[in-house]
C-alpha positions, -999 to 999 in steps of 0.1 A, spaced: 260 356 572 234 374 551 252 365 518 254 328 527 217 328 534 209 346 501 231 322 481 215 292 497 180 306 490 187 312 453 202 277 450 171 262 467 148 282 445 166 271 414 165 234 425 127 238 430 123 253 396 143 225 380 123 199 399 90 215 387 104 216 351 114 179 354 79 169 366 63 190 339 85 173 312 79 139 327 41 145 326 43 157 289 63 126 281 37 103 296 9 121 278 28 118 245 35 82 251 -2 75 258 -12 94 227 12 74 206 -1 42 220 -37 53 213 -28 63 177 -10 30 172 -41 11 184 -64 30 161 -41 24 131 -39 -13 139 -78 -14 141 -80 4 107 -56 -21 91 -76 -50 106 -108 -35 92 -91 -31 57 -79 -67 58 -115 -78 66 -128 -58 37 -102 -73 14 -111 -108 25 -148 -100 18 -139 -86 -16 -119 -117 -24 -149 -140 -16 -173 -117 -35 -150 -117 -65 -148 -155 -65 -186 -157 -63 -189 -132 -91 -166 -151 -113 -186 -183 -108 -218 -164 -119 -204 -152 -152 -208 -178 -179 -177 -186 -198 -179 -177 -235 -177 -207 -259 -143 -213 -273 -137 -199 -307 -133 -225 -334 -103 -222 -355 -112 -218 -391 -89 -227 -418 -89 -207 -450 -86 -224 -482 -57 -212 -502 -65 -205 -538 -38 -204 -564 -35 -172 -583 -27 -171 -619 7 -159 -627 6 -127 -646 35 -107 -659 40 -77 -637 66 -51 -630 95 -62 -610 88 -39 -581 85 -53 -547 55 -43 -527 61 -33 -491 46 -57 -467 30 -41 -437 45 -51 -404 22 -64 -378 15 -39 -351 29 -46 -317 4 -48 -290 10 -27 -260 15 -47 -228 -11 -38 -202 2 -30 -168 -10 -57 -144 -35 -44 -119 -25 -50 -83 -43 -81 -70 -61 -82 -37 -35 -106 -23 -8 -81 -30 -27 -54 -11 -34 -78 17 3 -87 20 12 -50 21 -12 -43 48 0 -72 69 35 -60 66 25 -25 78 6 -41 107 37 -61 117 58 -30 116 34 -11 138 33 -40 163 71 -40 165 72 -3 174 
């Protein structure tokens, strides 16, 4: 009789311990879920504020471009060719210098590209 009572007590004690552990883990899960939701909300708000700043920058840039006067177009000047007198010279060919190749500038990211990237991130966050 005593051994049956002891086994039943240990079993009951273990069940209580597991139940407390389950409740503890469930509470932790709820807290983590709430924390993730809050973090997601803050990130969405930050992205929205960045998008607003980008829109403001675009409008400011357009206004700034209208304020800058355009330089007058350069007139094409034609050089008069003069005929050189032919003189006897050595038959060596002079090396002509090759025109230097201009390095292509890397295009700077435009505000619209940044805006599209932020909108994609915001959409990804909203799907999570």
